[in-house]
C-alpha positions in Angstrom: -13.8 5.1 19.0 -13.6 8.5 20.6 -13.1 11.6 18.9 -9.2 12.4 20.1 -7.6 9.3 18.4 -5.2 10.6 15.6 -2.6 8.8 13.7 -0.1 9.9 10.9 0.6 8.6 7.8 4.4 9.1 6.6 4.6 8.1 2.8 8.4 8.7 2.5 8.8 8.7 -1.8 11.3 9.0 -4.3 9.1 12.3 -5.7 7.1 13.6 -2.7 7.3 12.6 1.0 4.0 13.5 2.7 3.1 13.3 6.4 -1.0 13.1 6.8 -2.2 13.3 10.2 -5.9 12.7 10.7 -9.0 11.0 13.4 -12.1 8.8 12.0 -15.3 11.0 12.4 -18.4 9.8 14.3 -19.5 8.2 10.8 -16.5 6.2 10.8 -14.4 7.9 7.9 -11.1 10.0 7.4 -11.1 13.4 8.8 -7.5 14.6 7.6 -6.4 17.5 9.8 -3.3 18.4 7.7 -1.3 17.7 5.6 2.8 18.3 4.6 4.7 18.0 1.4 8.0 18.3 0.8 10.3 17.7 -1.8 11.4 14.5 -1.4 15.6 14.5 -2.4 17.0 11.3 -0.3 15.2 8.7 -2.3 16.0 6.9 -5.3 13.7 3.8 -6.5 12.0 4.1 -3.7 15.2 3.7 -1.2 16.7 5.7 0.6 20.2 6.9 -0.8 21.2 9.7 1.6 19.9 9.9 5.0 20.6 13.7 5.6 18.5 15.0 3.0 15.8 12.2 3.9 15.8 14.1 7.4 15.1 17.1 6.3 12.4 16.3 3.8 11.0 14.6 6.5 11.0 17.5 8.9 10.0 19.7 6.5 7.0 18.0 5.2 6.1 17.2 9.2 6.2 20.8 10.2 4.1 21.8 7.6 1.5 19.1 8.8 2.1 19.9 12.0 1.4 24.0 11.3 -1.9 23.3 9.4 -3.4 21.0 11.7 -1.7 22.5 15.6 -1.3 19.2 16.3 2.1 17.8 17.9 3.0 14.8 15.6 5.0 11.9 17.5 4.0 8.2 16.4 4.2 7.9 12.5 2.9 4.6 10.4 5.9 4.7 7.2 5.3 2.6 4.2 7.9 0.8 2.6 8.8 0.5 -1.2 12.0 -0.1 -3.4 13.0 -3.1 -5.8 14.3 -5.2 -2.9 10.9 -6.1 -2.3 10.1 -9.8 -3.1 7.1 -12.0 -1.9 6.7 -15.7 -1.5 4.4 -18.5 -0.8 5.6 -20.6 2.0 2.8 -23.4 4.0 3.3 -24.5 7.1 1.5 -26.1 10.5 1.9 -26.6 13.9 0.5 -30.1 15.7 -1.5 -28.7 18.8 -0.9 -30.2 22.4 -4.6 -30.8 22.9 -7.1 -31.3 19.7 -9.8 -31.8 22.4 -9.6 -27.6 22.8 -10.5 -25.6 20.3 -8.3 -23.4 18.0 -7.6 -19.8 19.6 -5.8 -16.8 18.5 -2.8 -18.0 20.3 -2.4 -20.8 17.9 -2.5 -18.7 14.8 -0.2 -16.3 16.6 2.5 -19.3 17.0 2.0 -20.3 13.5 2.3 -16.6 12.5 5.7 -16.9 15.1 6.8 -20.1 13.3 6.8 -18.5 9.6 8.9 -15.7 11.2 11.9 -17.8 12.1 11.9 -19.1 8.0 15.6 -18.7 7.1 15.7 -15.6 4.8 19.0 -15.1 2.3 21.4 -13.3 4.1 21.1 -9.3 4.4 17.2 -10.1 4.4 14.4 -9.8 6.4 10.6 -10.4 6.8 8.4 -7.6 6.9 5.0 -9.0 6.6 3.5 -12.5 7.1 0.0 -13.0 6.1 -2.0 -15.7 6.1 -4.1 -17.4 3.1 -6.0 -20.2 3.5 -5.9 -22.7 6.6 -6.4 -26.3 6.8 -7.4 -28.1 10.0 -6.9 -31.7 10.1 -6.5 -31.5 6.2 -10.1 -29.9 5.6 -8.5 -27.1 3.5 -9.7 -23.5 2.5 -10.8 -22.5 5.6 -10.8 -18.8 6.0 -11.5 -18.3 9.6 -10.1 -21.4 11.9 -10.9 -20.1 15.2 -13.5 -21.8 17.0 -13.1 -25.1 15.6 -11.3 -28.5 17.1 -8.4 -30.0 15.3 -5.0 -31.4 16.3 -2.9 -29.8 12.9 -3.3 -26.3 12.1 -1.9 -25.5 8.6 -1.5 -22.4 6.8 -0.8 -20.6 3.3 1.1 -17.4 3.6 2.1 -14.6 1.7 5.6 -13.7 3.2 6.9 -9.9 2.2 10.2 -10.0 2.5 12.9 -6.8 2.5 16.8 -5.5 2.8 17.5 -5.0 6.2 19.6 -2.0 5.7 16.7 -0.7 3.5 14.4 -0.8 6.1 16.8 -0.1 8.9 17.9 3.0 7.2 14.2 4.5 7.2 13.4 3.6 10.9 17.6 5.9 10.9 15.8 8.6 9.9 11.9 8.2 11.3 14.2 8.7 14.5 16.9 11.1 13.6 13.3 13.2 12.8 12.5 12.9 16.1 9.9 10.2 15.5 9.1 7.2 17.0 8.4 4.5 14.5 4.5 2.6 15.2 4.5 0.8 12.3 6.1 -0.1 8.9 3.3 -1.3 6.2 4.3 -2.4 2.3 2.9 0.8 0.2 1.1 -1.4 -2.4 -0.8 -2.7 1.0 -1.8 0.8 2.3 -2.7 1.6 -1.1 -4.7 -0.9 -1.6 -7.0 -0.3 1.7 -7.4 3.2 0.5 -8.5 3.1 -2.9 -10.4 -0.7 -3.5 -13.6 -2.2 -2.1 -14.2 -4.9 -0.7 -16.5 -6.6 -3.4 -13.5 -5.9 -5.7 -11.5 -7.8 -3.1 -13.5 -10.5 -3.4 -13.7 -10.7 -7.3 -10.5 -10.5 -8.0 -8.2 -6.9 -8.6 -5.1 -5.8 -9.5 -3.9 -2.8 -8.0 -0.8 -0.4 -9.6 0.2 2.2 -7.8 2.2 4.1 -10.0 4.8 6.0 -8.0 7.7 8.1 -8.9 10.5 5.6 -8.1 8.8 2.5 -8.2 5.6 0.8 -9.8 4.5 -1.1 -7.1 1.7 -3.8 -7.6 -0.7 -5.5 -5.0 -2.9 -8.9 -6.6 -6.0 -9.8 -4.7 -8.5 -12.6 -5.0 -11.3 -13.9 -2.8 -10.5 -11.0 -0.4 -7.3 -12.4 0.3 -3.8 -10.5 -1.2 -2.2 -13.4 -3.4 1.0 -11.3 -5.0 2.6 -8.3 -4.3 5.5 -6.7 -6.6 7.5 -3.9 -6.7 9.0 -2.5 -10.2 12.3 -0.7 -9.9 10.7 2.2 -12.4 7.8 4.8 -12.1 7.3 8.4 -13.5 11.0 9.8 -13.2 11.4 7.4 -16.2 8.9 9.2 -18.5 10.3 12.4 -17.5 14.5 11.3 -17.8 13.2 9.9 -21.2 11.5 13.2 -22.0 14.6 15.4 -21.3 16.8 13.2 -23.0 14.5 12.7 -26.4 13.8 16.6 -26.3 17.4 17.6 -25.1 15.2 20.0 -22.0 16.4 20.4 -18.4 14.6 18.1 -16.0 12.4 20.6 -14.4 10.7 21.9 -18.2 10.7 17.6 -18.7 8.2 17.5 -15.3 5.8 20.4 -16.6 5.5 19.1 -20.2 4.3 15.6 -18.6 2.1 17.0 -16.2 0.2 19.9 -18.8 1.1 18.5 -22.4 1.7 14.5 -21.9 -0.5 11.8 -23.3 0.4 7.7 -23.3 -1.7 7.7 -26.4 0.0 9.3 -29.4 -3.0 8.6 -31.9 -4.7 11.6 -30.0 -2.6 14.6 -31.0 -1.8 16.4 -34.6 1.7 17.3 -36.1 1.1 20.5 -36.1 0.7 20.6 -32.1 3.8 22.5 -30.8 4.6 23.3 -27.5 7.7 26.4 -27.5 10.0 25.4 -24.8 12.4 28.8 -23.6 15.9 28.2 -24.4 19.0 27.9 -21.3 20.3 31.6 -20.6 20.9 33.1 -24.4 19.8 30.1 -26.4 17.4 29.9 -28.8 13.9 28.3 -27.6 13.2 25.0 -28.4 9.6 23.8 -30.2 8.4 20.2 -29.7 5.6 18.4 -31.4 3.3 17.3 -28.9 3.6 13.8 -31.4 6.7 13.5 -30.3 6.2 14.0 -26.7 3.5 11.5 -26.6 5.6 9.2 -28.6 8.0 9.1 -26.0 5.8 8.8 -23.0 3.8 5.7 -25.0 7.1 3.6 -25.4 8.2 4.3 -22.2 4.8 3.8 -19.6 4.0 0.5 -22.6 7.4 -0.9 -21.0 6.0 -0.4 -17.7 2.2 -1.8 -18.1 4.1 -4.6 -19.7 6.2 -5.9 -16.7 3.6 -5.0 -14.6 1.4 -7.5 -16.8 3.9 -9.9 -16.9 3.9 -10.3 -12.7 0.0 -10.4 -13.1 0.3 -13.6 -15.1 2.8 -15.0 -13.8 0.6 -14.8 -10.8 -2.2 -17.1 -12.8 -4.6 -14.3 -13.9 -5.2 -17.0 -17.5 -6.2 -19.3 -15.8 -9.7 -20.1 -14.5 -9.6 -19.9 -10.8 -7.3 -17.4 -10.6 -9.3 -14.6 -13.1 -9.6 -11.4 -12.0 -12.7 -9.9 -12.6 -12.9 -6.9 -11.2 -9.8 -5.8 -13.2 -7.0 -3.4 -12.9 -7.3 0.3 -10.5 -4.6 2.7 -10.9 -3.7 4.7 -8.3 -0.7 7.0 -7.3 0.2 10.3 -8.9 1.7 7.9 -12.3 -2.5 7.3 -12.8 -3.3 10.9 -13.4 -1.0 10.7 -17.2 -4.2 11.4 -19.8 -5.5 8.3 -21.3 -3.1 6.4 -19.3 -6.6 4.4 -18.5 -7.3 3.7 -22.1 -3.6 2.0 -23.1 -4.0 -0.1 -20.2 -6.9 -1.1 -21.3 -5.5 -1.9 -25.0 -2.5 -3.9 -23.3 -4.3 -6.2 -20.8 -7.4 -6.6 -22.2 -8.7 -6.6 -18.8 -11.2 -3.2 -17.4 -9.1 0.0 -15.8 -10.1 2.2 -13.7 -8.5 4.9 -11.7 -8.4 4.8 -7.8 -9.3 7.6 -5.8 -8.7 7.6 -1.9 -12.4 9.5 -1.7 -14.0 6.3 -0.6 -12.8 6.6 2.8 -12.4 10.3 3.6 -15.2 12.5 5.1 -17.2 14.3 3.4 -16.2 17.7 3.0 -12.3 16.5 2.8 -10.1 18.7 0.5 -10.7 18.0 -3.1 -6.6 17.9 -3.2 -6.7 14.8 -1.0 -8.5 12.7 -3.0 -5.8 12.5 -6.1 -4.4 9.1 -6.9 -1.6 10.8 -5.7 -2.1 11.1 -2.1 -3.6 7.4 -2.1 -0.9 5.6 -0.4 -0.6 8.4 2.2 -4.3 7.9 3.0 -3.6 4.0 3.2 -1.1 4.7 5.9 -3.6 6.9 8.2 -6.0 4.1 8.3 -3.5 1.8 8.7 -2.6 4.0 12.0 -5.6 4.5 12.5 -7.1 0.9 12.7 -4.0 0.4 14.8 -5.0 2.6 17.3 -8.4 1.3 17.3 -6.8 -2.5 17.5 -5.9 -1.2 20.7 -9.2 -0.8 22.2 -10.6 -3.3 19.9 -10.6 -7.1 18.8 -7.1 -7.4 20.4 -7.1 -10.9 19.8 -8.3 -10.6 16.5 -5.1 -8.1 15.4 -2.4 -11.4 14.8 -5.0 -12.8 12.6 -4.5 -10.1 10.4 -1.6 -7.7 11.0 1.1 -8.8 11.0 2.4 -7.9 14.8 5.3 -6.4 15.3 7.4 -6.9 18.9 6.0 -4.9 21.1 2.7 -6.3 19.8 3.9 -9.8 20.1 5.0 -9.0 23.7 1.4 -7.5 24.7 -0.3 -10.4 23.1 1.6 -12.9 25.5 0.8 -11.3 28.3 -3.0 -11.4 27.1 -3.4 -14.9 26.0 -2.0 -15.5 29.9 -4.9 -13.2 31.1 -7.0 -14.9 28.6 -6.4 -18.7 29.6 -8.9 -17.9 32.3 -11.8 -17.2 30.1 -13.9 -20.4 28.7 -12.8 -21.0 25.1 -16.3 -21.1 23.8 -16.7 -17.2 25.0 -14.2 -16.2 23.7 -14.4 -17.6 19.8 -17.6 -16.4 20.1 -16.2 -12.9 20.7 -14.0 -12.5 18.1 -15.9 -13.7 15.5 -18.7 -11.0 16.7 -15.7 -8.9 16.2 -14.8 -9.6 12.5 -18.3 -10.0 11.5 -19.3 -6.4 12.8 -16.0 -5.2 10.9 -17.2 -7.0 7.6 -20.7 -5.7 7.8 -19.7 -2.2 8.6 -17.4 -2.2 5.9 -20.7 -3.8 3.3 -22.6 -1.1 4.9 -19.7 1.6 4.4 -19.6 0.6 0.5 -23.3 0.9 0.0 -23.5 3.9 1.2 -21.1 4.9 -1.0 -22.4 3.3 -4.1 -23.8 5.7 -6.6 
């Protein structure tokens, strides 16, 4: 890939809006050219509830990123979250006209398009259709059906659904901020591509992204996305509780949480006290750190128990669904002291904090590898992948990435031209591209292994 391919990830969060511009360097790593941050004022619980303020925050973040990088931002890849997101499993099949021909990308596209026509509840629309395993003529467990013979092609799908109005509002904000929306991605999926290794996805792993307004969950097993969920509270409810419990203003509560907060009450002694200046002419308030961590502990425990319920309902306790790689915590909330220990204690699973530094160029700013930027880094990676896909593996893209309307049109035109090529040659080229992608990913993993 040439070096001038630039993409932009825009993370519209409840606490902050981040615009990140970057490109791939010659080693296939992410080189971040500029980053812009703005306080997010019009978003609550991951959903836009004030268009004007959100537009202003987006413009502020984008302008900052532009001035740092010296690049003009036009197209952005945006993440979507919020409590309106739900996921479901669906099986579908197509009967092929000619079983004598090998299965190609067009067949898979037809199958995916068929799933897109699923009737949703009023006011809902499909965001992602992600194929899991395929079945060819009732032979199960096929990961890659391209190039095989068969009359009936069947697949299990993970379908992610969201509210039409929420998705439209995000689109409207982007448009009004003078930008083009090149793609929309589910935030936990973006965070996952930034912090998880291929080996973890194979072994089975739950990614928990604790943001300000939502806690997102993505579960992978055998390298395939198995479950996604968005839990409607995150770090902000902890701040809210501190504010109420200690009778202080929000700004002070947030500072207290970041500087002195801990998820494990046993750590603090009764004698450790923080003095907070009172409001105009009032006495300062004295707060014991033990009380502070008790408040935090109670709320964090609730969030983790909610998430653990989702992990259990996915089937972690069954032999087949066991998540060997445990849990990876990321997002701004993952920076809370002793959170890892508490999560290990509640779930009994292995836990690590996920930093998005595996894919970043070696000389990247240390700030970027903070868990708070995992989603933005993931969205930027999605954007670059999309840019790259226009050049490489266009046939393969429909298999893994849910196509946008434009991509569908392109794909249809493309497959018209492709019909002239022999099927055997075509399937070979797709297979080569996939193996190349996989080996590169594995090599990158080994390079980064300590």
